Phi, psi and omega in degrees: 000322179295322177287326178290325176298315184299317177299323185288322184290333181278335188307312182299326176297313183299314181301317177299320177294321181295311181294325177292324180293323183290319177300312180301327187277322192268313187303312184301327181289322176297321182297313186301318175301317181296321186261017180058038175081019177286105181293322180295314173299314180300319180288320181298310179304314178296320176305313179295305189290312182291324171300318176299312178301316176295316181295310182301319180296317180289324184286331176297323176297313180299321182291316188290330180284344182254002184260156173245126178290160174119181190255350180291163180288136182237136185238117180272116184279355180275318188211154173264339184280120184215128178259121180307137184300325183292330179292318178301312180295318177301311176304319178293315174297326178293311172301316179303317185287333178288322179291322188314307185299331177286323179295317179299319183296323177294313178304310184301315182289313184288327191243346183249312192247002183306308186301314183294321180298314176304316181296318177295320174302314174306310181302320178298316179297319178299326178293328175294319175288330178291324174302316182287329175293312177300320179293314179298324178289327175294319177301315187292317178294326176295314182292319182295316178298319177296316178302319180291319177299313179304313181298319178290316173303316180293322174293325181292317180301313181298328178281335184210092187281073182249161176303316182297323182287324175295326177293327183293321177294313179304312176300317181297317187270356178061049180238162180275160175300139173099343176291325180250121176276105183283120177286142171275340187227156182303328181296346182254002184293319184300321179295313180297321181294319178298319178294317178295324172298318177303306181288334172295317174300319177292317181297317180291326170304311184296324183287319179297327180284326175295332187258357181292118183290332178296335177285354173256016177082014192251122174232093187290324177296323176295312183293323177299314180300311183294319184282327175305319181289339174295324180275316186295318181265359176056059182275092187307331180292342186234354185299304186299313180296317180299310181287320188282322187233320188292313181296326180289320181292325176292321178301312178301322179295313183292317183293317178299322186287319176306307180298330177286327178282324183231083189304332181267012180282115183250120179213135183265119181297128177286155176256143178237155186296139179279111183276001175052041179299326182269016183232094174297326174300330178295326178299328182280306189296333183261005181282160172279167182300320179291328180290316178302314181296322180291331177286324179293319178297318180294318182297319180289319185294314182299315185286330173298327181292312178307321188261013182303315179295324178295312182297329181271349181286147182266143180273132178268133181238008184288328177269008188250131187241125183289132179275092183277098181292330182295315184289322175297318178297323182291319181299311183301320183291316178298327181288324182291323180292324179296314182292321178300314179296325175296321178302318182298319181295000000 
């Protein structure tokens, strides 16, 4: 029986620990989503919020054990410093309400929207691959156009062997005079064509080098592979920042580099749905009534566990003395009468 009573007495303490553990486990992830993975801000916020919850829950127990319930005046003989219980409860409720959106945000992201978020993350990454494909197609188009123009200029020169037509080929291939031996007669055309083909190959290599993104430190395949794993493996420390900021920043960087290399490259950046990963209140306002109700029930249960010790604590009155004004007043009257009688004598 004694052991059973001891277990029962420890149960509120165990429930308190479980409640605090749940808050410590769930809340920081919700804050991480909100701060786009900022670990420093999350750590500071958790120290303050969790510290406040623990302090207030423990202080409520301490306060309850030294207070006497009832409407009569109570005098605490141990200390005159006393925080009214309702103020402590109000402060606890305030901290709990601050924590609530982050807890709800975690539940919403992890169990309701994770599949959709993964899909949207993949789509954003695919847009980056599509950008690369469009750019490479533009490079190929420019090379094909150059080859076709050189072929046409070569045919024009063969049809009309003038200096102007020869100069047009030289300028198009960006070579110096004398590099290509322009034949004056058809018997020299094979050598001329071979030289033009060689210089055209060099010019194509130069173009490919000019348009090469890797020379600007851009490796889309590597970025795609690394970022894809963030969503597929759901690395929650990085998900919010990656979706909300990093992919967009990478897209802008790549597009800017492409347009610097190819000024006439025109590409319209696609728009994607704002998943509001950094807005915990959106998880509440966009939730259905049943989800909100379930979350409120869970919220009450968690904080009931945190406050289990406080709710189970007994109020102590042994160290409290009722300040009986009636008795004090009677003693004062007796003292005055005694002094008055002495004066008469």
